[in-house]
N, C-alpha and C positions, 0 to 999 in steps of 0.2 A: 733580715730573717727574724731578728728579735721582735721587730714591730709586727711581722706577720704572725709570729707565735703568740704574742700578746693579744692581737686582734682575735685570733682563733680561740684563745682561752676565754676572752670576754664573751664570744658567741656561745661557747659551751656553757659557761656559767649562766648566761641569760636564758639559754634553752632549758636548763635544769630548773631555774627559778620559775619560768613560765609553766613548765610541766607540773611542778609542785603546786603552783597556784591553781592551775586548771583542775588538778586532782582534788584539792581542797574545796573548790567551788562545786564540783560534782558531788562530793560527799555532803556538803552543806545543802545542796538542792535536794538530795535524797532524804535528808533528815528533817529539813525545815520547809523549804519552798517559799516563794513570794506570797505576800498577802493577796487574797483575791480582791478584785476591783469592787466587789459588792458583797454585802452580807446576805445570808439566807433570809428570805422573806421580803427583801427590799423590792422585789419585782411588783409587789402589790402596793407600794407606797407612792402616792401621787405627790406632786410638788405642794399642793394645798394642804395635804395631811402632814407633810414634813414641816411646813411653815407653822401650822397649828401646834404641832408637837414641840417645836422650838420655843414658841411663845409660852406654852404650858411649863416647859422645862425651866424657864427663867422666872416664872411667876410665883412670887412669895405668897400670893393669896391661897395657894394650895396648903398652906400651913395654918394652924388654928389662930395664930396671932399675927399673921402677915409678916413673919420674920424670916422664914426659911423657904428657899426654893430648892429644886434638885441641884441647881448650879452652886448652891451654897457649899455643899460638901464635895461636889463633882464639877469643879470649875473648868469650863471649856471656853470661856470668854477670851477672845483674841488668841485662839489656839492654846488656851490654858491646859495644864497637864491632866485634867479629868479628875483631880483630887484637890483637897484643901491643904495638903502638906502638913497635916497635924497628926499626932499619934492616934488620937480618936477625935471624933467630931462633936461639937456642941449642937444640941437640938433647939427646938422652939423655946424651951424654958431654961436654956443654959446648961442643962445636964448633958454630960458626954456619953456617947455610946460606948460599948465595950470592945469594939473591933475597929481596926483601921479601915478607912473608906477606900475601896478598890477603885481603880481607874474605870471610867466609862468608855474610854477609847478602846475600840476593838471588842467591846464586851459581848456583842452579838455573835461573835465567832465561838464563844465558849460553849461547852456542852451542858453546863448548868450555871445558875447565877447564885451569888452570895458565897462567902467563904465556906459555908457548910453545905452548899448545893441544895438549899431547901426549895428553890424555885427553878422551873425548867427553862424559862425563856425571859426575854426582855419585857414582855407584857406583864407577866406574873410578877417580875421583879419590881416594875414601876408602881404596882399597887401597894407594895409593902411599906416604904418609908412614909407615905402620906398618912397612913393610919397608925404608924408606930408611935406609941405614947412618948418615947424619948426623942424621936426625930421630929416629924412635922405635926404630929399629935392631933390630927383631926379626929373628932369623936366617932363619926360614922360616915359611911359612904354617902348617905342621903344629905349630910351636911356639906360635903364637898360639892355634890351636884347642885344643891340649892344656892351655894355661894357663886358658882360659875353661871348659873341661869340668870343671876341678877346683873350680869355683865352683857350689855347688848352686843358688843363685838363678838363675844363667844357664842351667843345665840345664832348669829349669822354664819360664823365660820364653821361651827359644828354641823349646822344644817347643810352647808355647802359640801362638806366632806362626807358626812355619814347619812344625810337624809333622814326620813322618818319623822314621827310626831314628837319624840323626845330624844333627840340625838345626844344631848349632854348626859351621858351616863358615866359611872365610874369606870366601867370597862373601856368605853371609847376614849376616855382621858388617857388611860394606860396605853391603848393602841396607838394613839397619836404620839405620845412621848417616845414609845419604842420606835416609831417610824423615824423620828428625828435622830435617835441614838444610832440607828443603823447607818447613818451618814458619817459617823465618827470613826473613820478608818485612818490609821497613821500611814505616812509614807516616809521611808528612811533610806539611808545609804546602803544598808545591808541588802535591801531588795535590788538596788542598783548593781551591787556586786554580784548577786545571784543571777542577774540578767546578763552578766558578761563584762561589766565595767570594772576592770582589774584595779583601777585607780580610786575606786569608790571607798576602799578601805586602805589605811596605811599599814605598814609592816607590823607595828605593834598590835593593831586591831586584828590582823590576820593571825598573828601568834595567839592572841586571845581567843579567837574562834577555834583554832586547833586545840588549845588547852581546854576550852569549854567542852569540846567533843571528847577528847582523850581522857579527861578527868571523870567523865561519867555524868556530867550535868544534863546531858541529853536524855538520860533515862526518864526524867520527868518533864524537862523543858524542850519538847520537840514540836513538830508541826509548824505551820506558818506563824502562829502567835507565840511560839516557844513557851507553851504552857496552856493552862485553861482547858485541858482535855482529859483530866484524870484527878482522882483523889490520891493523896499521899500522907503518910504519917509524918507529923512534925516531930523530928527527933527519931528518925528511922534507925540510925546506928548508935548515936549518943543522945540521951534524953534531953529534951528542951527544958530549960529552967522553969519557965512559967507554965504550970500545969492547971491553972485556974479555969481556963477555957478548954474544954474537951472536944471542941470542934463538932464534927458530924454526929458524934455520940448523942448530943442534945436533941438531934432531929430523929434519929432512928432508935436510940436506946440499946443498940447492939454493941457488945463489948469490942468487937473487931473494929468499930468506928471511933474508938477513943483516940483523940489527938489527930484524927484524920481531917484534913482540910483540902479544898480544891487547890491544885497547884496553880499559883498565879502566873499570868502571862508576863513575858519579859520584853515584849515590844514596848518601847518608850519608858522603860523601867527607871532610867536615870533621872527622869523628871518627877518621879512619884514618891520620893522619900517623905517620911520614914518608912521602914520596911517591916514585914511580917504581919500576921493577923492582929497582933497587939501593938503594932507601931513602935516597937521597942528599940529598933536599930536605926541610927541616924544617917549612916552613910552607906552608899552602894558597896564600897570596898569591904566594909565590915560585914555586910550581908553576904557577900561572896565568901568571905573567910568562914563565917559561921555555918553557912549552908554546906560547905565542903566537909566541915567537921561533923555537923549534926546528921547529915543525910548520907554522906559517903565515907565517913571515918578518916578523912584526909586532912592533914595540916599543910595547907598550901604555903609555899614561901612567898615573900613579898613580891618578887618579880612576876610570879604566875598570877597572883591576885591583881596586880596592876594591869597585866595584859588582859585578863578576863574582863576587868572593869572597863578597860578601854574599848573592848569589843562591844560590851553592853551599851556603852554610850553611843556607839554607831547605830543603835536601834532607835535613837531619838527621832521623834516626829519632826519633819522639816517644815511643817506649817504651810 
């Protein structure tokens, strides 16, 4: 009888646990959902365009002194993290920019580009760094086009992809780079869990997911990318210490946009340290702790910070 009672108790416990896990998965699917298999716009990207875009993305000749490529600040070589893991990035002449380089992984799923949302899509974004005097520092679009027209391989590949009499244009360069970037979609254990694999997350990661939801992190970090779909004030409840960069205010001049930044995506976030728009926070755990205080007015205990951090690491790209 004792064995039967014990066996029955085990079955009940297992049933409750399974029920709770199913409920958590359903809740997570409603709030997040798996990453789509393709990015918007990718239906128009041919293999030849993607190959050309990758070549351009890696080519340092897009900088004024052949020292910088897109990959220099947004490293994806061998499934690199899409960033350079520096607080801010050095440009062609060694001067650093004033914001942390965001990841290029999943970037095309976002509603706007750059921390301040100043560009609407990947094509417009790709045009910015090449001409930025602190970044790749090319003096004019015509100089970029002239430089690439001197490369026979580019003459042939641009002609094959775009056709026309002068296919090597600044716009077409950006179009090709964007096509390559639309292939940069992460795959992780969280999606495996959302699809029904209960063993894809361990118990601490599931606690972290529940804490992430119940603490209110989902107010800004929702949807398949867990962010990248809205603006939010940095220091919503408690003011952020560094007020030098006023975020979107510099773009719009509107008072309501002071300290407003695009909410970063959290897919693959554990690989992209340091954190925040100024790159001031070195570890993911500290970023979790500070975000809870700055945005939610909560002081999380160490256990909850550890659990949420564990969950966020389950969003790492599997490669």
